[in-house]
C-alpha positions as CSV (number, residue, x, y, z in Angstrom):
1,X,0.3,-0.2,0.1
2,X,1.4,3.8,-0.7
3,X,1.9,6.3,1.4
4,X,-0.8,8.5,0.2
5,X,-3.3,5.2,0.1
6,X,-2.2,4.5,3.5
7,X,-3.3,8.3,4.7
8,X,-6.8,8.4,2.7
9,X,-7.2,5.3,4.3
10,X,-6.3,6.8,8.2
11,X,-8.3,10.0,7.3
12,X,-11.4,7.9,6.0
13,X,-11.5,5.9,9.5
14,X,-10.8,9.0,11.7
15,X,-13.6,10.8,10.1
16,X,-15.9,7.4,10.4
17,X,-14.7,7.1,14.0
18,X,-16.0,11.0,14.8
19,X,-18.9,10.4,12.9
20,X,-20.2,7.4,14.8
21,X,-18.9,9.6,17.9
22,X,-21.2,12.8,16.8
23,X,-24.5,10.5,16.2
24,X,-23.4,8.6,20.1
25,X,-23.0,12.4,21.2
26,X,-26.3,12.8,20.4
27,X,-28.5,9.4,20.0
28,X,-27.6,8.0,23.8
29,X,-29.2,11.5,25.4
30,X,-32.7,10.9,23.4
31,X,-32.4,7.4,23.8
32,X,-32.5,8.4,27.8
33,X,-35.1,10.8,27.7
34,X,-37.5,8.5,25.8
35,X,-36.6,5.4,28.3
36,X,-37.1,7.5,31.6
37,X,-40.2,8.8,29.7
38,X,-41.3,12.8,30.4
39,X,-44.4,14.1,31.6
40,X,-45.0,16.9,28.6
41,X,-43.5,18.5,26.3
42,X,-42.0,21.4,28.3
43,X,-40.0,18.8,30.3
44,X,-39.0,16.8,27.0
45,X,-37.5,19.8,25.2
46,X,-35.7,21.0,28.8
47,X,-34.2,17.7,29.0
48,X,-33.6,17.4,24.8
49,X,-32.3,20.8,24.8
50,X,-29.7,21.3,28.0
51,X,-28.5,17.5,27.0
52,X,-28.0,18.7,23.1
53,X,-26.3,21.6,23.7
54,X,-23.5,20.1,26.5
55,X,-23.1,17.0,23.5
56,X,-22.7,20.1,20.7
57,X,-20.2,22.1,22.9
58,X,-18.4,18.8,23.7
59,X,-17.9,17.7,19.8
60,X,-16.6,21.6,19.2
61,X,-13.4,21.4,21.8
62,X,-12.9,17.9,20.5
63,X,-12.9,19.1,17.2
64,X,-10.1,21.6,18.1
65,X,-7.7,18.8,17.8
66,X,-8.0,18.4,14.1
67,X,-7.5,22.3,13.1
68,X,-5.1,21.3,10.2
69,X,-6.5,18.1,9.4
70,X,-10.0,19.0,9.3
71,X,-10.4,20.0,4.9
72,X,-8.7,16.8,4.1
73,X,-11.4,15.0,6.9
74,X,-14.5,16.2,6.6
75,X,-14.2,18.3,3.2
76,X,-14.4,22.0,4.8
77,X,-12.2,24.1,7.1
78,X,-12.2,23.4,10.6
79,X,-14.1,26.8,11.5
80,X,-16.8,26.1,9.7
81,X,-17.1,22.6,11.8
82,X,-16.3,24.2,14.9
83,X,-18.6,27.2,14.2
84,X,-21.7,25.0,13.4
85,X,-21.0,22.8,16.8
86,X,-20.7,25.8,18.9
87,X,-23.7,27.7,17.3
88,X,-25.9,24.8,17.8
89,X,-24.7,24.3,21.3
90,X,-24.6,27.9,21.7
91,X,-28.2,27.8,20.6
92,X,-29.7,24.1,22.3
93,X,-28.4,26.0,26.2
94,X,-29.6,29.0,25.3
95,X,-33.3,28.1,24.7
96,X,-32.5,25.2,27.6
97,X,-32.9,27.8,30.5
98,X,-36.0,29.7,28.6
99,X,-38.2,26.4,28.6
100,X,-37.1,26.3,32.2
101,X,-38.2,29.8,33.2
102,X,-41.6,29.5,30.8
103,X,-42.2,26.0,32.0
104,X,-41.8,27.3,35.8
105,X,-43.1,30.7,35.4
106,X,-39.7,32.3,36.9
107,X,-36.9,34.5,36.1
108,X,-34.5,33.2,38.8
109,X,-33.2,30.0,36.2
110,X,-31.3,32.8,34.9
111,X,-29.6,34.2,38.7
112,X,-26.2,31.7,39.9
113,X,-26.8,30.7,43.0
114,X,-24.0,31.2,45.5
115,X,-25.8,30.1,48.6
116,X,-23.8,27.2,49.5
117,X,-21.3,24.8,47.2
118,X,-23.4,22.4,47.0
119,X,-25.7,24.7,45.6
120,X,-23.6,26.8,43.2
121,X,-22.5,23.6,41.5
122,X,-26.0,22.1,40.8
123,X,-27.1,25.2,39.4
124,X,-24.2,25.5,37.7
125,X,-25.3,25.7,34.2
126,X,-26.4,29.3,35.3
127,X,-22.9,31.0,35.0
128,X,-22.0,28.2,32.8
129,X,-24.5,30.4,30.3
130,X,-22.3,33.7,30.9
131,X,-19.4,32.5,30.2
132,X,-20.3,30.3,26.9
133,X,-21.9,34.2,25.9
134,X,-18.3,36.1,27.0
135,X,-16.2,33.5,25.1
136,X,-18.4,33.4,22.0
137,X,-18.4,37.1,21.8
138,X,-14.7,37.5,21.9
139,X,-14.3,35.0,19.4
140,X,-16.5,37.2,17.0
141,X,-14.7,40.9,18.6
142,X,-11.1,38.9,18.3
143,X,-10.1,41.3,15.5
144,X,-10.8,44.6,18.2
145,X,-9.4,42.6,21.1
146,X,-6.7,41.1,19.3
147,X,-4.0,38.2,20.4
148,X,-5.8,38.1,23.8
149,X,-9.3,36.9,22.7
150,X,-7.6,33.3,23.0
151,X,-7.4,33.6,26.7
152,X,-11.5,34.7,26.9
153,X,-12.1,32.1,24.8
154,X,-10.9,29.5,26.8
155,X,-13.9,30.2,29.1
156,X,-15.6,27.8,26.9
157,X,-14.0,24.8,28.5
158,X,-14.5,26.4,32.0
159,X,-18.4,26.7,30.9
160,X,-18.5,23.1,29.6
161,X,-17.4,21.6,32.4
162,X,-19.7,23.6,34.9
163,X,-22.3,23.0,32.1
164,X,-21.8,19.0,32.7
165,X,-21.3,19.7,36.4
166,X,-24.8,21.0,36.4
167,X,-26.1,17.6,34.4
168,X,-24.4,15.2,36.6
169,X,-25.8,16.9,40.2
170,X,-29.3,18.1,38.9
171,X,-30.1,16.0,35.7
172,X,-33.1,13.4,35.7
173,X,-31.5,11.4,33.0
174,X,-28.0,11.5,34.5
175,X,-29.4,8.5,36.8
176,X,-28.5,6.1,34.0
177,X,-25.0,4.4,34.6
178,X,-24.5,4.8,30.8
179,X,-24.9,8.3,30.5
180,X,-23.0,9.2,34.1
181,X,-20.2,7.9,32.8
182,X,-20.5,9.6,29.5
183,X,-20.4,12.6,31.1
184,X,-17.8,11.6,33.5
185,X,-15.3,11.0,30.5
186,X,-16.5,13.6,28.7
187,X,-15.4,16.0,31.5
188,X,-11.7,14.2,31.6
189,X,-11.7,14.6,28.2
190,X,-12.3,18.3,28.1
191,X,-9.3,19.0,30.4
192,X,-7.6,16.6,28.7
193,X,-7.8,18.1,25.3
194,X,-6.7,21.6,26.7
195,X,-4.1,20.5,28.5
196,X,-2.6,19.2,25.5
197,X,-3.5,21.7,23.8
198,X,-1.5,24.2,26.0
199,X,2.0,22.4,26.2
200,X,1.7,22.1,22.5
201,X,1.6,25.9,22.7
202,X,4.1,26.2,25.3
203,X,6.4,24.1,22.7
204,X,5.9,26.3,19.8
């Protein structure tokens, strides 16, 4: 097998692997919601948007490992793929508290809870939402901010971890062992990705 053929085969396998992972990250939460059942459509969409939002952000972070290879693997540049999943995640995560506020009839859903450490973590999705918006605005205004916009954009990692912790502590679907393990694995993976990219940057 020639070098070009081996490279193309490797890219095909990597692309297939990512497609399977993406499918699982969306499919497992949806199946879990249906298995647990739901009382009404508000509860259904509240749970689906939260789980799908976290999955989208995780995929956006994971794809940051393939900045240079994105064109060869997916046929489009990294930014297009990254922006797609980032915007999808932002949309779902924004809808999640909006649906909750409408369903529960209160705007306190948007206010972080600092009454105790446990209360803060259980409701960590609230500050995570604002961190995601700050990170997004930094990316949009990167030409005005300068090279330091990346440091602000790193808040996305913290936001993801807070959001995932919120799902684990407050999400009723996380009682499923498979989903619980999946979210723990996602948190650990995001930490590893962040440290790995920082080490590469330091070497450069």
